[in-house]
KETORGU-859636 format. One line per field, with one value per residue (C-alpha): x negated, z, y negated; residue in one letter. Coordinates in Angstrom, 1 decimal. Layout:
N
px: [X	...]
pz: [Z	...]
py: [Y	...]
rest: [A	...]
This chain:
71
px: [0.0	-1.0	-0.1	1.4	2.3	4.9	7.3	9.3	7.9	10.8	9.5	5.9	6.8	6.6	9.6	10.9	7.3	7.1	4.4	5.3	3.7	4.2	2.4	2.2	3.1	6.4	7.5	6.6	8.6	11.5	11.5	11.1	14.2	16.1	14.9	15.6	19.0	17.7	18.4	21.7	22.2	20.0	16.9	14.8	12.9	10.7	9.7	9.8	11.8	14.8	16.9	13.8	11.5	8.7	7.9	4.3	1.5	0.6	-1.7	0.7	1.8	4.6	8.0	8.4	10.8	12.5	12.4	15.2	17.6	18.4	22.3]
pz: [0.1	-0.9	0.2	-2.5	-2.0	-4.8	-5.6	-8.4	-11.0	-11.6	-13.9	-12.9	-9.1	-7.4	-4.8	-2.5	-1.5	0.4	1.6	0.2	1.3	-1.7	-3.7	-7.0	-8.3	-10.0	-6.7	-4.9	-7.4	-6.9	-3.0	-3.4	-5.7	-2.9	-0.1	-1.8	-3.1	-6.7	-7.6	-9.5	-13.3	-14.1	-12.7	-15.2	-13.6	-16.5	-17.3	-13.7	-14.5	-12.8	-15.5	-17.4	-14.9	-14.0	-10.5	-9.7	-7.5	-5.8	-2.8	-1.4	2.1	2.6	4.2	7.8	8.2	11.4	12.6	12.0	14.8	15.9	16.5]
py: [0.1	-3.4	-6.9	-9.2	-12.9	-13.7	-16.3	-17.7	-19.9	-22.3	-25.2	-25.2	-25.1	-21.8	-21.3	-18.5	-17.3	-14.2	-11.7	-8.3	-4.9	-2.5	0.2	-1.8	-5.3	-4.1	-2.5	-5.7	-8.0	-5.6	-6.0	-9.8	-9.9	-8.0	-10.1	-13.3	-12.2	-12.6	-8.8	-9.5	-9.2	-12.2	-10.4	-8.4	-5.7	-4.8	-8.3	-9.3	-12.5	-14.2	-16.0	-16.3	-17.8	-15.4	-13.8	-14.6	-14.1	-17.1	-18.5	-20.9	-20.3	-17.9	-18.5	-17.1	-14.4	-13.5	-9.8	-7.7	-7.4	-3.9	-3.2]
rest: [M	K	N	Y	R	L	G	L	N	H	G	G	R	V	Q	F	V	L	D	I	R	A	K	D	L	R	A	A	A	K	E	W	A	R	L	T	S	H	N	D	C	L	Y	N	E	E	K	R	T	Y	F	G	W	P	V	V	K	T	K	L	P	A	L	Q	R	K	P	E	L	E	M]
């Protein structure tokens, strides 16, 4: 497993940056789409794009996520 820092390149600005742990970049992008609620019909898993905008690796700081609550 590797760590990937991914975000959505929207018109030259990278948004929704998250650190994702996955076996490869494709799996990391798929998990990024799921976590950011971008995994609808506009997400192209093969091209790793959402509405034509690419999901890219970045060095920008990642958003902080709260731990999942146990029920």
